[in-house]
C-alpha positions, 0 to 999 in steps of 0.5 A, a space after each residue: 531237653 538241653 544238651 550238656 558240657 563235656 567235662 574233664 575226669 578228676 585226676 591228681 596227676 599234673 600229667 594228665 591235666 597238662 595232657 588234657 589242655 593240650 587236647 582242649 586246645 585242639 578242639 578250638 573251633 570244633 564243629 561236630 553238630 548236624 541237623 535233621 531233615 536236610 533234604 526235606 522242608 521238615 522242621 530240623 532238629 539238632 541230631 543226637 550224638 553231635 559235639 561242638 566247642 563254645 568259647 572253650 568248653 566241649 558240649 554235646 546233644 545225647 538226644 535230638 534237640 529242638 530249635 526254639 523260636 520262629 522263623 523271619 522272612 530275613 536270613 535266619 540263623 541257629 544260635 547256640 546258647 550256654 548256661 553253666 553246664 547246658 546248651 540250647 539252640 534257638 533262631 535269630 536274624 542277628 548276623 554272626 561275626 567271625 571271631 578268629 581267636 575262637 575259630 567260629 562264627 559268634 554273636 557280635 555283641 558278646 562274643 560268647 554265643 555261638 552260631 551253628 548254621 541257618 535255614 530258609 523260612 520254609 525249612 527248604 535250604 538247611 546248612 551248618 558252619 564248619 570250623 574253617 570259616 565255610 558251610 558244610 552239609 549243604 543239601 538244599 533243594 534250590 542251590 547253594 545261594 539260596 542255602 547261604 541266603 540271598 536278597 532279591 529286591 526292587 525299588 525306583 528313583 528320580 532324584 539325587 543324593 543317598 537312597 538307603 536299602 534296608 531288609 536285606 538280612 545281611 551285609 552284601 559282599 557284592 550286588 547285582 543291578 539291573 536298571 531301566 527306564 520308568 517310561 516303557 515308551 524307551 529302551 534304556 537300561 543297564 546290567 551292573 556289578 557293585 561290591 561297594 568299592 568297584 562299580 561297573 556296568 553295560 548299558 544301552 541308552 538314548 533309546 536304544 541308540 548306543 551300546 556302552 560300558 561304564 567302569 565307575 558306576 553300576 546302576 546307569 540311566 541315560 535318556 540322552 540330551 543331558 538327561 541321566 541318573 547314575 549310582 554306586 553303592 557308597 556304603 554297606 551296613 549289616 542289613 543292606 546298602 546305600 546307593 549315592 545317585 548323581 542326576 542331570 535333567 530328567 531320568 527316572 529309573 526302576 531297578 531290580 537288585 540281587 544282593 549276595 552275602 
């Protein structure tokens, strides 16, 4: 059963029409929806009685509403789709964009489908957007970061050039790197931070001989003797980021990353 649009009562008075227009304008971006089963790993439903404004119209769910579709291993969002006077909800992995003129998170292709919030694959973390571009009602058993979506990954590198990292599920605002030598016989590693513009790291190099820092690289593998591999985030996308590597001699590395939306 779908939710439905709340329509204005019929009236011939111009004053009433003007008044209702003012009231409708104050509802822009309103997000009064909630989810059931917040603090459990049970499948959530849209709670009964909530209201939401979507592209200029106000909708409500008189009874609990099932969310259709299946969850992905990527970040999962709850998408609201309107059709005439009805509204339904479904899961999606498409990343929303903030639309200032509508005071809400909408789809990037049409700008008419509003996002309610999201959840993790195991239903353990559920959250809802509010009208101020923030997240509300977080009752996650694993904390805030898991609720809004993070990505932990790893990879290896030994050559110069671009390395494209995908499968993150969102456009990261910052990435934290731990980089270390592929050889277990040497002690060379770095811890770095990168937002695509600022790239910094602390490092131990030349087989544990030096402790230093670098203010222009976030990944730094330095074996000494003219052998190093250094990287920065050179680009970001809706599903990951690109690392640009500069290589001198031989210094293959492994790295672990934590990407944050």
